[in-house]
N, C-alpha and C positions, 0 to 999 in steps of 0.2 A: 432533439431530446436532451435534457440536462440531467447528468448523473450526479447524485448527491451522496457524499460520504459523511456519516455521522460518527463523531467521537463517542466513546462509551457513555460519558456523562450526559450527552444529549439523547442517546437511546433511552437511558433510564428516565430522564425528565419527560420525554415525549410519551413514553409508555405510561407513566403515572398520570399525566394529563389526559391521555386517551381514556383510561379506565375510570377517571373521575367523572367523565361524561359532560364536562362543562369547563369554561374558562379559556384563557388565551392559548394554552398549549393544546387543548382539545380542538379548538378552532384551527390551529396551525396544522395538526395532523389531518383534519378533515380537508383542508385546502390542498395539502400534498396528495392525499388520496384522490381528490378530484383531478389533479394534474396527472397522476399516474394513469387513471382511467381514460384520460384524453390522449395519453401517449406523449405528453409534454415533459414529464418528470419520471425518474426512476431512482429509488433508494437502493444502494448496494450494501450487502452484508459482507463483512470480512471475517477471516479466521480469528483475527485479533478480537473482534467484537464477541465472537462465540466463546473464545477462551476466557475472556474477562467475565462474561455472563456465567460461565460454568463455575467460577470461583465462589459464587454466592452459595453459602452453606444451607440456607433455608430452602428446602425443596420446592415448596409452593411458590415462593417468591422467584426462584430461579426459573422454574418452568413457565411461569406467567410472562416473565420478561422474554424468554426464548421464543415463546409462541408469538408474542407481539413482533419480535424482530423478524421472524420468518414470514409472518403474514404481511407486515408493512413493506418488506422488501420484495414480496411476490416471488421469492426464490431467486432474485437477482443477486449475484455475488461478485466479488473482486478477488482475483488471484493474489496470494500473499507474495511479498517481496522475497524472491529466491534466485538461485543461479540462472534459471531459465529466463527470468526477466532481464538480468544483466547481460546474458549471452545474446539475447535477441536485440537488445538495444545496441550492443557493440556491432552485431552483424548488420543492423540497419545502417549504421554510419558507413560501414565498408561498402554496402550495396549502393548507397547514394553516391559515394565517391566514384564508384565504377559505372555510374549512370544506369544502374539496373533498378528494377522495381523493388521497392522496400516492402516491409511487412507492416500492415496496419495493426500495431500492437494493441491498441485500445480494444479492438474486436476480439483479441485473444485473452485479455486480462479481465474483461467484464462480460459476464454471461450468466448462465444458469447451471445449477447442479452441484452436488457435494464434491465431485472430483475437482472442479475449478476452485471451489472454496479452499481446499487443502493443497492446491497447486500440483495435482497429479493428473495423469492421463489414463483413463480406464482402458484396460485391455482384457479381452476374453480369450483364453487359450483353450486349445483342444480342437478336435475334429468336429466343428459345429458350422452349419451353413452361415454364410455372411449375413444373410437377412436376419437370422436368429441372433447373431452376435450384436447386430445393430439394435435389435429390439431389447436385448438384455442391457446394453449400455444406456439406452434411453430410460430404462427402468431404474438403473442405478442413479441417474442424474435427474430423476423426476422430482417434482415438488413434494410429492407424498413421501418419497424416500428421505428427503432432507428433513422433513418434519419428524419422521420416525427416529432418525439417527440423533438429531439434536435433542430430542426428548428422552433419549435413553439415559441410563444411570452411569454409563461410562463417561469418564472425564477426558475429553479430547485434549491431546497435546499437553500432558502434565509436565513434559520436559521443558516447557515454556521458559527457557533461558534463566539459568541459575549462575551465571558467570559475572555478576556485577562486580565482585571483588577483583577479578582478573582485569576487567576493563578499567577499573579504577587505578590499578598499578600502571597499566600502559599509558593512561591519560597523564598521570603525574610525571612520567618520564618525558613525554612529548611536550608538556607545557612548562617545563623548566627553562626553556629558551626564552629569554626576556624580550628579544626583538620580535615583535608580533608578526612582522612581514616574513621573517625567516621561519618563525614557528609555523605560519600558515603553509609556506612552501614545503616544509618537512612533512607536515600532516597530510597535505594533498598528495605529495610524492609517494608516501607510504601507501596511501589508499589506492592510487593508480597502480603501483607496483604489485600490491597484494590481490586486488580484485578485478582490475580492468585488463592489464597487460597479459596475464595468463590466458584470458579468453580471446584476446586479440591475436595472440600468437597461434592459438589453435585454429582460428579462422584463416589466418595467413597460410598455415600449412595445408588446410583443407582446400583452399582456393589457389594455392601455388603462387602467392604474392611475395614480393621481395620484402625484406625486413624494413627497408626504408619507406615503404608505402605508408602514407599518412604521417607517421611520426617524423620522418625526415623533413617535413615542411615547417616544423615549429621552430620559431626563432626566439620567442620570449615567453614569459609567464602568461601574458594575456592570451597568446595562442593556445596554450595548454588549457586554460580555463574555458575558452570558447569551445574547444574540443570536448572537454569533460561535460559541459552543459548540454551537449547533444544527447546525453543519456539521462532522460528525465528522472527515473526512479533512483538510479545510482547516484546522480548528483544531488538529488533531494535528500537521500539518506546521509550522504557525506556532509552536506551543508548543515543539517540538523544536528548531527553528532558533533561536528566542529564547533558550532555555536553553543551547544550545551556544554561541551567540555571546557570552554574558555572560563567558565565560572567554577573555580576550584573550591569555592566555599560550599557548593551544593553537591553532596555525594551522589554518585550514580545509584539509582534504585532499580529493583526488578521491574517495576511498572514502567520505567522509562522505555524499556524495550518494546512494550506493547504500543506506547505512544509513537515511538520511532517507526516501527513497521507499519502501523496504521496510517500515520501521516505520509509516509513515503509513497505508498500506492494511491492514497486518496488525493494528495496534492498533485501527483504526476499525471493521473489518468481520469480523474473526475472533474466535473465542471464547477462544483460547489463543495467546499469542505467546511463543515461546521464543527469546530473543535474547542478544546480548552485553551485558556489564555496563554499559558506559558509557551507551548509549542506553536501556537498561532503567531505569537510575537517573534519566535526564532525563525519561523518560515518567512515572515515578512521582512525581517532584517536581512535575510539571504535573498530577498526579492524573488522568491519562488513563485509567488502569485503572478508577477509580471512575466517571468520567464516562460511559464507553462500555461498562461492565460486561465488561471483558476481563481475563483473567488474564495479567499481563505478568511474566515471570520469566527469570532467567539461571541459576537453580538447578535442577540435575538432579533433586534431591529434590522440589522444588515442582512441577516439570513432571510427574513421575511421579504425584504426588497429583492433579494437575489432570485427567489423562486417565483416572483410575480411575472 
């Protein structure tokens, strides 16, 4: 089975083509639907996709797009990039080093239900029989519940990242270093220090590992990069931010965060990523397609070939 992640511009284009009832994009949607019915393909829906669709002010237009997204995905969703993803990726590296069975993260980040879409685990509290709790959780995560919630008037996740100015200030400070190699080391070191090491330390404490475990083996920058690349989503996010931030002439915009979070999970855990040119270019510059064996493209021709 090939899992497909669609950037928002392609969701919109495919939806229009489908409702036109003819043409190249209509035929493409029909072909993907055939692949889905045969069990060869699956299109995943992300919280990023939903948040961007919810920004459409025209109610009819918004609801039409959301209906298409839910129907086309068949309720298949991908977990958003969050602490759980990073923590699990770090834990996996430790488990592999200990020669223990690791976690199949892909089966945990792609699945069905509104809970996975928002990156939460549903829990039913109270003195209720386990069988009834299971039935209630299945109801929460049902296809019908997803359609109902996404069609509601509530705007999911309106907090969707309003910190572009703060990120802009941080970027300017980091990118003042003229030597590009030193600049890269500083940026990567800060990211590892802020996002990876705290989670690594907690795992060390939980498993009773010495502080030298893993980290003590590293001799040079290449060792650190190889280590970092073992965390698909975390490294993808870092690489995209790093390459975007090198161009100081282009200001960070709110929508960049949608692209970053969408690309991060799509590139890391899907087989095919169909996105917009700018971030596709950044992902390929960082060689994320080769690292994680993902077809990353903004070309309709290449996408058609990928799903064949």
